C-alpha positions as CSV (number, residue, x, y, z in Angstrom):
1,M,34.1,64.7,93.6
2,I,36.5,62.5,95.8
3,Q,38.3,59.2,95.1
4,T,41.4,57.7,96.5
5,V,44.0,55.9,94.6
6,T,46.4,53.2,95.9
7,V,50.2,53.7,94.6
8,T,53.1,51.3,95.5
9,A,56.4,52.0,94.1
10,G,58.6,49.2,93.3
11,R,61.3,50.7,95.5
12,Q,62.4,53.9,97.6
13,G,62.1,56.7,95.0
14,L,59.8,58.1,92.5
15,M,56.8,56.4,90.8
16,E,54.8,58.0,88.3
17,F,51.1,57.8,88.2
18,T,50.0,60.9,86.1
19,H,47.8,58.1,84.1
20,E,45.8,57.0,87.0
21,V,44.8,60.7,87.8
22,S,44.5,61.7,84.1
23,R,41.9,58.8,84.1
24,I,39.8,60.0,87.2
25,V,39.6,63.4,85.6
26,A,38.6,62.1,82.0
27,D,36.0,60.1,83.8
28,S,34.4,62.7,86.2
29,G,32.5,64.3,83.7
30,I,33.7,67.7,85.1
31,G,35.1,69.7,82.0
32,D,37.0,72.5,84.0
33,G,38.3,72.9,87.3
34,L,41.0,72.0,90.1
35,C,42.3,68.6,91.0
36,T,43.9,68.4,94.3
37,L,45.9,65.5,95.4
38,F,46.8,64.6,99.0
39,I,48.8,61.8,100.3
40,Q,47.7,60.3,103.6
41,H,51.1,59.3,104.9
42,T,54.1,60.9,106.6
43,S,57.0,59.1,105.2
44,A,56.0,59.7,101.3
45,S,55.2,62.7,99.3
46,L,54.1,64.0,96.0
47,T,56.0,66.0,93.3
48,I,55.3,67.0,89.7
49,Q,58.7,66.6,87.7
50,E,60.2,66.0,84.3
51,N,58.9,62.7,83.0
52,A,60.8,62.4,79.7
53,D,64.3,61.7,80.9
54,P,64.6,59.0,83.9
55,S,67.8,60.9,84.7
56,A,66.0,63.4,86.3
57,A,64.2,61.3,88.7
58,R,67.4,59.1,89.5
59,D,69.4,62.8,90.3
60,L,66.5,64.1,92.5
61,E,66.6,60.9,94.4
62,A,70.5,61.0,94.9
63,W,70.2,64.6,95.9
64,L,67.5,64.0,98.6
65,L,69.4,61.0,99.8
66,R,72.7,63.0,100.2
67,L,70.7,65.7,102.0
68,V,68.9,63.7,104.6
69,P,71.2,60.4,105.2
70,Q,70.1,57.6,107.3
71,G,71.9,56.5,110.3
72,D,72.3,60.0,111.8
73,A,73.2,59.9,115.4
74,L,70.9,62.9,116.3
75,F,67.7,61.0,115.3
76,T,65.9,59.3,118.2
77,H,62.6,58.4,116.1
78,T,63.9,55.0,114.8
79,A,60.8,52.7,116.0
80,E,60.5,51.4,112.6
81,G,64.2,51.3,111.5
82,P,66.9,53.4,110.0
83,D,64.9,54.9,107.5
84,D,61.9,55.9,110.0
85,M,63.3,59.7,110.8
86,P,64.8,60.4,107.5
87,S,61.6,59.4,105.8
88,H,59.6,61.9,107.6
89,I,62.1,64.7,107.2
90,K,62.1,64.1,103.3
91,A,58.2,64.4,103.6
92,A,58.5,67.6,105.3
93,L,61.0,68.7,102.8
94,T,58.8,67.8,99.8
95,A,54.8,68.3,99.5
96,T,52.2,66.2,100.6
97,T,49.3,68.0,98.5
98,L,49.6,69.2,94.8
99,S,47.0,71.1,93.0
100,I,46.6,70.8,89.1
101,P,43.9,72.7,87.0
102,F,42.3,70.8,84.4
103,T,40.4,71.9,81.1
104,D,38.1,70.2,78.9
105,G,38.7,66.7,81.0
106,R,42.3,67.0,80.7
107,L,45.1,67.8,83.4
108,A,46.8,71.0,82.5
109,L,50.3,69.6,82.9
110,G,53.0,71.0,80.8
111,T,54.8,68.5,77.8
112,W,57.4,67.1,80.1
113,Q,55.5,66.9,83.3
114,G,54.3,64.0,85.2
115,I,52.8,63.4,88.6
116,Y,55.0,61.3,91.1
117,L,54.7,59.7,94.4
118,W,57.9,59.8,96.3
119,E,58.5,57.1,98.5
120,H,60.9,57.8,101.2
121,R,61.0,54.3,102.9
122,L,63.2,51.4,102.0
123,R,60.4,49.1,102.0
124,P,57.6,50.2,99.9
125,R,54.2,49.8,101.0
126,P,50.8,50.6,99.5
127,R,50.2,54.7,99.8
128,R,46.6,56.2,99.6
129,V,46.4,59.6,97.6
130,V,43.3,61.4,97.9
131,V,42.0,62.8,94.6
132,H,39.7,65.8,95.1
133,L,38.1,67.2,91.8
134,A,36.4,70.7,92.1
135,P,34.6,72.2,89.1
């Protein structure tokens, strides 16, 4: 089964969408299997991270901004603005796919784990995430 979810972050940074994926798994009628997520963009990414304390997300966001700053004079790919090349580098350093097992129609995430879209552009836009469920 394949379905596409649209996720829009309100800002640059992490946006949790665990609930949407959990609903798709529960509604699928498939008891046990593997959920694969794939983001159809080159300037955003996916991650599984702690979802209990928002400071974890803020610290990750701040760390990545320091690691890949905007305005590097070496960047030549700037057609879409100063965040163009940095967003591609951030996506290359993180993940564009995730695989999560599910059992009894529920994602096998740990207690404090959530699924996040990581928006790397300054002006957020709708992002398409393909959800593939395999028994």
